[in-house]
BAGUZA-719324 format. One record per residue (C-alpha): x, y, z. Coordinates in pm, 1 decimal, decimal comma. Layout:
% residues N
((X Y Z)) ...
This chain:
% residues 172
((2477,7 -550,8 -305,1)) ((2434,7 -231,8 -509,2)) ((2158,7 -241,3 -776,6)) ((2157,7 35,7 -1038,6)) ((1877,0 -107,9 -1242,0)) ((1584,7 -36,5 -1004,7)) ((1249,1 87,2 -1140,4)) ((890,2 119,2 -1039,7)) ((645,0 69,3 -1331,9)) ((275,3 45,2 -1381,8)) ((153,8 -296,6 -1289,6)) ((-16,1 -507,5 -1562,3)) ((-237,1 -813,4 -1543,7)) ((61,5 -1021,5 -1648,6)) ((230,6 -925,7 -1320,5)) ((-29,3 -1075,3 -1091,8)) ((140,1 -1410,7 -1050,9)) ((465,1 -1230,9 -939,0)) ((263,6 -1007,5 -705,6)) ((93,1 -1306,9 -551,7)) ((430,4 -1478,6 -495,0)) ((584,7 -1164,5 -337,9)) ((275,9 -1112,9 -115,5)) ((316,5 -1466,0 17,5)) ((686,9 -1421,5 84,2)) ((665,4 -1083,3 245,8)) ((328,1 -1104,5 425,6)) ((272,0 -1476,6 505,4)) ((51,5 -1381,3 800,9)) ((-175,3 -1154,8 592,7)) ((-282,5 -1394,3 312,5)) ((-489,0 -1252,5 31,9)) ((-604,7 -1466,0 -260,8)) ((-466,4 -1391,2 -604,9)) ((-823,9 -1298,0 -713,7)) ((-845,1 -1031,3 -435,0)) ((-513,6 -877,7 -545,3)) ((-627,8 -885,4 -905,5)) ((-949,2 -708,5 -816,7)) ((-760,7 -426,2 -643,0)) ((-557,0 -385,2 -967,2)) ((-865,9 -394,8 -1181,1)) ((-1051,4 -141,3 -968,5)) ((-773,9 121,3 -968,0)) ((-486,1 57,3 -1198,2)) ((-345,8 407,1 -1142,2)) ((-248,1 299,7 -789,8)) ((-76,6 -30,9 -871,3)) ((298,2 -55,2 -940,9)) ((557,9 -319,7 -967,9)) ((916,1 -278,3 -851,9)) ((1172,6 -440,1 -1066,0)) ((1537,4 -492,8 -980,2)) ((1744,5 -595,0 -1282,5)) ((1417,2 -643,9 -1467,2)) ((1293,9 -903,1 -1207,9)) ((990,2 -843,7 -984,4)) ((1104,5 -741,1 -639,1)) ((804,0 -559,7 -490,2)) ((468,7 -405,6 -553,2)) ((222,6 -151,8 -416,0)) ((-161,5 -154,8 -435,6)) ((-345,7 162,9 -348,7)) ((-676,9 319,1 -426,5)) ((-932,7 584,3 -313,6)) ((-1128,6 487,4 -2,1)) ((-1328,4 631,4 290,5)) ((-1137,9 793,5 577,6)) ((-1190,4 610,4 901,6)) ((-1288,4 276,6 744,1)) ((-1080,7 -23,3 638,0)) ((-1125,8 -278,4 360,8)) ((-1119,8 -624,6 501,9)) ((-826,2 -850,8 428,0)) ((-881,4 -1115,7 163,5)) ((-1229,7 -986,6 76,8)) ((-1316,5 -840,2 -264,7)) ((-1416,5 -477,2 -254,6)) ((-1678,6 -502,8 -526,8)) ((-1636,3 -135,5 -614,8)) ((-1458,4 173,1 -489,7)) ((-1676,2 409,6 -288,7)) ((-1821,1 692,3 -492,9)) ((-1769,6 922,6 -192,9)) ((-1408,1 831,0 -137,9)) ((-1226,4 1101,1 59,6)) ((-882,5 953,0 131,3)) ((-614,0 780,7 -74,5)) ((-559,0 440,1 79,6)) ((-236,9 232,7 56,4)) ((-364,1 -118,3 68,8)) ((-29,0 -292,6 56,2)) ((332,1 -238,9 -13,4)) ((558,2 -545,9 -18,7)) ((927,6 -548,3 -98,1)) ((1161,1 -846,6 -109,7)) ((1457,1 -831,1 128,1)) ((1702,2 -760,0 -154,1)) ((1544,7 -413,1 -191,7)) ((1632,3 -300,0 158,4)) ((1830,1 17,9 171,5)) ((1765,2 112,3 -192,5)) ((1513,5 382,8 -115,6)) ((1248,7 217,8 -328,3)) ((974,4 229,0 -68,7)) ((1019,7 602,7 -1,0)) ((1032,8 669,8 -377,7)) ((690,2 509,5 -448,8)) ((534,3 667,7 -140,4)) ((647,0 1008,0 -271,6)) ((489,4 927,3 -607,2)) ((163,7 817,3 -451,5)) ((155,5 1125,7 -232,1)) ((185,9 1345,0 -542,6)) ((-86,9 1135,4 -712,0)) ((-319,6 1170,8 -410,2)) ((-271,2 1552,7 -410,8)) ((-336,3 1572,6 -785,5)) ((-656,7 1374,8 -739,5)) ((-769,3 1624,0 -471,8)) ((-747,9 1404,0 -163,3)) ((-676,0 1581,4 165,7)) ((-537,2 1265,2 332,6)) ((-378,4 935,8 274,5)) ((-439,5 637,2 502,4)) ((-315,1 284,3 564,2)) ((-274,7 11,3 824,3)) ((79,4 -28,5 948,2)) ((181,9 -391,3 1012,2)) ((497,1 -599,2 1037,7)) ((685,0 -347,2 1253,5)) ((658,5 -77,0 989,5)) ((531,0 204,4 1213,8)) ((859,4 398,3 1224,4)) ((887,7 378,9 841,1)) ((539,9 524,0 795,3)) ((611,5 797,3 1053,8)) ((920,5 899,7 847,7)) ((679,2 926,2 543,6)) ((459,4 1174,4 730,6)) ((190,4 939,2 857,2)) ((59,7 959,7 1214,2)) ((-128,5 696,0 1420,7)) ((-497,2 776,8 1441,7)) ((-678,7 629,4 1739,6)) ((-1011,0 497,3 1605,4)) ((-1181,6 271,6 1861,4)) ((-1446,4 182,9 1601,4)) ((-1166,0 11,0 1395,8)) ((-1031,6 -197,5 1685,1)) ((-1185,5 -527,6 1572,6)) ((-1077,2 -486,8 1209,6)) ((-723,5 -382,5 1315,1)) ((-702,7 -684,6 1540,8)) ((-782,5 -905,8 1239,9)) ((-450,1 -787,4 1091,8)) ((-237,0 -827,2 1403,9)) ((-226,4 -699,2 1763,7)) ((31,2 -430,8 1672,6)) ((-161,5 -305,8 1363,9)) ((-217,5 73,7 1361,8)) ((-441,4 290,2 1148,0)) ((-238,4 580,9 1014,0)) ((-324,4 902,8 833,5)) ((-109,0 1154,6 640,7)) ((-252,6 1507,0 617,4)) ((-165,5 1624,8 265,6)) ((-235,4 1989,2 341,9)) ((36,1 2001,6 608,5)) ((303,5 1779,0 459,9)) ((515,1 1800,9 145,2)) ((664,2 1486,6 4,4)) 
């Protein structure tokens, strides 16, 4: 099915019910309460976008500044963003199956990469789950072996990998 009406837009508070529904469909094994998702949006709105296909919610991304080499816990409020943030962290990207093959994920990662550079970050980071390692590698991320993160990564899933993108060496 070809969709011509595909657009990422800034997420608003009105979108949080749709975001929560998409999260539960795409990431059933990584539950996060609506309040936790809402807090991510409230703390850094510049990193939160909703994907619409034919004006219907079909995906989202939540991202924010963070500390390199550390991970926010799943389903736990952050309280605040670190004042000494030194990486741009992609907390979550979730796309409904109907978006596959549309290039929407690569498009928003490119936009977030530009944002991270403009904000002066040298790196981006994330946790790859759900068999997404190859996708993230195509986006310029590389697995970073951090034994100190082993327990937190295991709380996601056995295959979870911490990944970093060096913004000084890559262009996207």
